[in-house]
C-alpha positions in Angstrom: -134.1 12.1 54.7 -131.0 13.3 56.5 -128.4 15.3 54.7 -125.4 13.0 54.2 -123.0 15.9 54.2 -123.7 16.5 57.9 -122.7 13.0 58.8 -119.3 12.8 60.5 -119.5 9.2 61.5 -118.9 6.6 58.8 -121.9 4.5 57.9 -121.6 0.9 59.1 -122.9 -1.2 56.2 -122.4 -4.5 58.1 -125.9 -5.1 59.5 -126.1 -8.4 61.4 -128.7 -10.6 59.9 -129.5 -8.3 57.0 -129.0 -10.0 53.7 -129.6 -8.3 50.4 -129.2 -10.5 47.3 -127.1 -9.2 44.4 -130.1 -8.8 42.1 -132.3 -7.2 44.7 -135.4 -5.2 43.8 -135.7 -1.4 43.9 -137.9 -1.8 47.0 -135.0 -3.6 48.8 -132.7 -0.8 47.7 -134.9 1.8 49.2 -135.2 -0.3 52.4 -131.4 -0.6 52.7 -130.9 3.1 52.0 -133.4 4.0 54.8 -131.8 1.6 57.2 -128.3 2.9 56.5 -129.5 6.5 56.9 -131.1 5.7 60.3 -128.0 3.8 61.4 -125.9 6.9 60.5 -128.3 9.1 62.4 -128.3 7.0 65.5 -124.5 6.9 65.4 -124.4 10.7 65.4 -126.9 10.8 68.2 -124.8 8.4 70.3 -121.7 10.4 69.5 -123.3 13.5 71.0 -124.6 11.5 74.0 -121.1 10.2 74.7 -119.8 13.8 74.5 -122.4 15.0 77.0 -121.9 12.1 79.4 -118.1 12.5 79.3 -118.3 16.2 80.1 -121.0 16.0 82.7 -120.6 12.5 84.2 -123.4 10.6 85.9 -125.5 12.0 88.8 -127.4 15.0 87.3 -131.1 15.3 86.6 -132.6 13.9 83.4 -133.5 17.5 82.3 -129.9 18.6 82.4 -128.8 15.8 80.0 -131.8 16.4 77.8 -131.0 20.1 77.4 -127.3 19.5 76.7 -127.9 16.6 74.3 -130.5 18.8 72.4 -127.9 21.5 72.2 -125.2 19.2 70.9 -127.5 17.8 68.2 -128.7 21.2 67.1 -125.0 22.3 66.9 -124.6 19.6 64.2 -127.7 21.0 62.4 -130.2 18.4 63.3 -133.9 19.2 63.9 -134.6 18.3 67.5 -137.9 18.6 69.3 -138.4 18.3 73.0 -141.3 16.9 75.0 -143.2 15.8 72.0 -146.8 14.7 73.0 -147.8 11.1 72.2 -151.6 10.8 72.2 -153.2 7.5 73.0 -155.8 6.5 70.4 -158.4 4.0 71.5 -161.0 3.1 69.0 -162.6 6.4 68.0 -161.2 8.5 70.9 -157.9 10.3 71.1 -156.6 10.7 74.7 -154.0 13.3 75.6 -152.7 11.4 78.6 -149.5 13.3 79.2 -147.1 10.9 77.4 -144.2 12.8 76.0 -141.1 11.8 74.0 -138.1 13.3 75.6 -136.4 14.2 72.3 -137.3 13.5 68.7 -134.4 13.8 66.2 -135.1 14.6 62.5 -138.7 13.3 62.9 -137.2 9.8 62.8 -135.5 8.7 66.1 -137.1 8.8 69.5 -134.8 9.4 72.5 -135.9 8.4 75.9 -133.5 9.6 78.6 -133.2 8.1 82.1 -131.1 8.7 85.2 -131.8 5.5 87.1 -129.7 2.8 88.9 -130.6 0.3 86.3 -132.9 0.1 83.2 -135.9 -2.1 83.7 -138.5 -3.8 81.6 -140.8 -0.8 82.3 -138.4 1.6 80.7 -138.1 -0.6 77.7 -141.9 -0.9 77.4 -142.1 2.9 77.6 -139.9 3.2 74.5 -141.8 0.5 72.6 -145.1 2.1 73.5 -143.9 5.5 72.2 -142.8 3.8 69.0 -146.1 2.0 68.6 -148.3 5.0 69.3 -146.3 7.6 67.4 -145.6 5.6 64.3 -141.8 6.1 64.4 -139.6 3.1 63.9 -136.4 3.7 65.8 -135.9 4.5 69.4 -132.9 4.9 71.8 -133.1 4.4 75.5 -130.2 6.2 77.2 -129.4 5.9 80.9 -127.0 8.6 82.0 -126.6 7.3 85.5 -123.8 4.9 84.6 -120.1 5.2 84.9 -119.8 4.2 81.2 -122.7 5.3 79.0 -122.1 2.2 76.8 -123.8 0.2 79.5 -126.8 2.5 79.5 -127.8 2.3 75.8 -130.5 0.3 74.2 -131.7 0.6 70.6 -135.2 -0.4 69.4 -136.4 -0.9 65.9 -140.0 -1.7 64.9 
């Protein structure tokens, strides 16, 4: 769980397509609380990403954006891990194939950073694969090689 005192972006409670009846069960309440917390967390992550992109602009190496974004998130008090290994488990064997999550925030949100002309299906598949093999449920694909970072953001939820 993230500490709500650290959140500086208001929580958006207007989920498109999310309907919770008035007399919802405690399980639905827990689900809604988790979804709101993850939305608030991704908003904070994106706020930091926008700050990094506006200061650095497009055109640098992925590693530069990764280091700066990690720094910005840690300044806000978030736990951020870099280059987190993602093993491939096939039947009874565990393969360490070199797959790595660029950044993992609060052990909840996967960040995959890119500096490419255009995001492709392969980039999207990479994030979905990391979500599937790691067990995490939320991922952000961020392409810093755009004039406007808004055009380089994709969010994934499993």
